N, C-alpha and C positions, 0 to 999 in steps of 0.2 A: 373049712381049711383047705380042702381040695380045690375050691373055686379060685382062691387067691393064688395058688401055685400055677394055675392055667393062664392068668392075666399077665404075669411077668414075662413069659417068652414072647408074647405079642408086642409088648412095649420095647423090648430089646431089638426086635426085628425092624421096627420103624426107625429107631435111632441109627441102626446100621445102614439103612437105605439112604438117610440124609447124609451121613458121613461119606458114603460113596459118591453121591452127587457133588458134594463140596470138593472132594479130591479131584473129580473129573474137571470141574470148573477151574480149580487151581492149576491143574496141568495145562489147560488150554491157555490160561492167562500167561503162564510161564513161557509157553511156546510162542505166543504172540509177542511178548516182550523181547524175547530172544531174536525174533525175526525183525522187529522194528530197530532194535539195537544194531543188528548186523547192517541194515540199510543205512542207518545213521553213520556208522563207521565207514561204509563205502563212500558216502557223500563227502565225509570229512577228508578221507584219503584222496578223493578226486579233486577236491578244492585245494588241498595241499600240493597236489601234482600241478594244477593250473597255476598256483602261485609260484611254484618252482619254475615252471615253464616261462611265466611272465618275467620273473627275475632273471632267468637265463636270457630271455629276449632283450631285456633292458641292458644286461651286462654285455651282450653281443653287440648291441647298437650304440653302446655308450661312446664309442669312438666317432660315431657319425652325428650324434645329437647336436654337438657344437656347430657343425656346418649347417645343419638344418635350421638351427636357431638363427644363425647369421643370415641365411637366405630369407627366412621369414621377416627378420628385422629389416632387411633390404626391401622386401616387398611392401611391408607396412610403410616404410619411409617414402617409397615411390608413390604409394597411394596418397599419403599426406601431401606430398609435393603436387600431385595432380589436383587434389582438392583446393590447395592454395592458389593454383593457377586458374581455377575456374572463376569466371566473372559472373556471379549470380545476381540478377537484378530483381528476381521475384523473392520477396521476403520469406514466403513459406518454404521455398526450396533452400534458401539460405540457412534457415533453422535446421532443416533436415541434413544439410551438408555438415553443419557444425556438430550435430549429434553423431554423425558417422565418424567424423574426425576424432571426437572424444572417445568413441569406442575403439578406434584403431590405436589411439594413444595409450588407452588402458591395456590393450594387448601388448603393446611394445614395452610398457612398464613391467608386465609379467616376465617378458623375455630378459629385461635388464635388471630384474630384482636380485640376481646373484644366486637364486635357488637352482639346484640341479633339477632339470626337468626330465621326466621320463619320456620314453618313446610314445606312450599313449597320450601324454599331455601335448607333446609336439605334434602328434597326429591331429589332436583336437584343434590346436592352434592353426594348423595348416587348413583344416576344413573351414574354420572360421575365416581364414584368409581368403579362401576361394569364394565364400559367401559374400564377404565384404567387397571383393573385387567385382563380383557380378553386380552388386548394388551400385558400385561406383561407375561401372560401364554404362548402366542405365541412366545415371545422372548426367554423365558426360554426353551421352547421345541426346538426351532430352534438352540439356542446356545448349549443346551445339546446334540443335535444330532451332531452338529459340533465338540463339545468336545469329544463325544464318538468316532466319526470318527477319530479325531486327536489322541486319545489314541490308537485306532486300528492301525493307520498309524505308530505311534511311536513304538508300539509293533512289527509291521511287519518290521519296519526299524531296530529295535534292533535285531530281528531274522536274517534278511538279513546280518546285520553287523557281527553277530556271525558266520553265514555261510561263509561270506567273509573272516573273520579272520581265520576260520578253513581251508578254501580252500587255503588262502594265506600261512598259516603255512604248509599245506600239499605240496603246490607247492614249497615252499622254501626247504622243506625236500627232495622232489624229485629232486629239482635242486642240493641240496648239495650231494645227493646220485649220481646223474648223473655226477657232477663234480668230486666226488671221484672215480667213475668208470672210467671217462675219464682220471683222473690222473694215475689210475692204468694201464689203457690200454696204456697210453703214456709211463709210466715206463716200462711196459712189452714189448712195441714195440721199445724201445730205442736200438739203435745199440751199439755194444761193439767192441772196438779195443784192440786186445791182441797180444801177441807174438812180442813185439817191438824189433826193431833193429835200434837204432838211433845212429848218430855220424857224423863225418866229413869225407870228401873225399879230396884227393890230386890228382893232375894231374901228370901222368907218362910221360916219354919221348915219348912214342908212342901215346900220346893224349888219353890214357885210364885213368880211375880213379880207385883209390883204397882207402881203409879206412886208416885214420890216426888219431892220438890223439894229434897232434901238431897244435896249433892254427895258427902259422905263415905260415904253408904250406897248410892250408885248402882253397879250392876253392868252395866247396859246403858243405851244411849241409843237412842231410837227415833224414827221419823218415820212416822206414819200419814197417809194421804191418799187421795183418789179421783182417778184419771185419767179425765177426762170423755170422753164420746163425741164423735168427730169423723169424719164421713163422708169427709172429704178425705184422711185419713191412710191410708197403705197398711197393711192389717192384717198380722198375723203376730207372730212372736216378737220381743220388744224387750228391750233391757237398760236398766234404770233404775238410776241411780247416786245414792247418798246422800253429800252432802258436809256434814260438821259442822265448824264453825270454833269453836275454844275462845275464852274471853274474852281470852287473851293473843295471839290472831291465828293460832295453830297450827291446821293442818287435821289432825284426828284421822284416822289411817290404820291399818287392820287390818294391812296390809303396805306396805312401802316401795315396792313395785312397783305399787301401786294408782294408776295414771295413766290419764287418759282425754283424748282429743282433743275439743275443742269449737270452736265458731265463734270464740271468744275466745282460742284457743291451748290448750296442754296444761295440765291442772290435775290436782291430787290429789283422790282421793275416799276416803271412809271405808269404804263397803261397797256392794254392788250386789245386784240381784235381777232374774231373768229373768221376764217376763210374756208371756202369750199375749193379744195385743190384737186384738179383733174389732170395732172401731169402736163399742164400747159402753162404758158406765161400768164401771170396774174398780177395786176397793179394793185398795190395796197398803200393806204395812207392811214397813219395812226396819229391821233391828236392827244395832247396833254394840256389840260386846263391849268393855267398858271395861278397860283395863290398870290395874294397881295404881298409884295416885298420879297417874293421868292426868287425872282430873276434879277441877276446883277450883270454888270459888264464882264466880258471875258469869253473864253473858248468853251464850248459845250461838246461833249462827246456823245455819240449815238451808237447804240448796239441793238441789233435785231436778233431775237432768240426764238427758235422754233424746234420742238422735239428735243429739248435739252441741249441744243447746240447753238453757238453764235453763228448766224448765217450771213451776217453783213455788218459793216461798221461805216460810220460817217461822222462828220463834225461840222460845226458852224460857230461863228463868232458874233457876239452882240456888242454894240458900243454903248 
């Protein structure tokens, strides 16, 4: 009985200790809450004061906002006009300029929306205006540099074109002079056949030939001439062609393949002979063997051709 009475006081003491600790904790928490609540109230009051100040500032500047908006709108419009005036040839730059114009137009739409803008919004728009203006100046400078370069290149190209035209003209003039000189040289170096002795030959009983003017007895036609000396002509072996035209206009040919190129085109020839020309007079005789029934009465024309040119002519008549 006495042991039970001694245990109760110990249990009551422990409960009292726990209660004291809880009270202390509760007092601390109440103190902390009060402190935080006070700080929150102070922040709320400060925020309200700032909002009041801002409203006061807006109210104070409300009379000026309209002018600021107008100024911004004017600035934005000037920037748009500047972009419109830019002649951008680079497609990449053109796209960037279009993007900047769209951004400026969007800002202008904000100004024209009819909504009352605060001083802070106007300030933001003004800062954006300054940024866009800086970007625009960069484009203007870059494009102006490119245009200046393009103008210089165009000027250089025009100068070079004029030089080329002048050079081409001089070249053509020199070419014309060279061609004229070559023509003169060619004319000067042209050989000449003179002293003609043309006609027909008949066969004698001793198998020798003699001249004749009778067509029925002719066995050969000939052209004798002298190619005169010409120091301008290149010496060496040369082919001399004889062309005989019959009274009916036929060109007499030893072979159908007897064709030669001349300055006047391709012509037929009767026969030919090779000579060694050394810039001195040389006597030449070319014979054409008559085919049976080929020669008739009438006038025959003779041409001598050398180096593509007719160098002499003659004629004879057969009875």
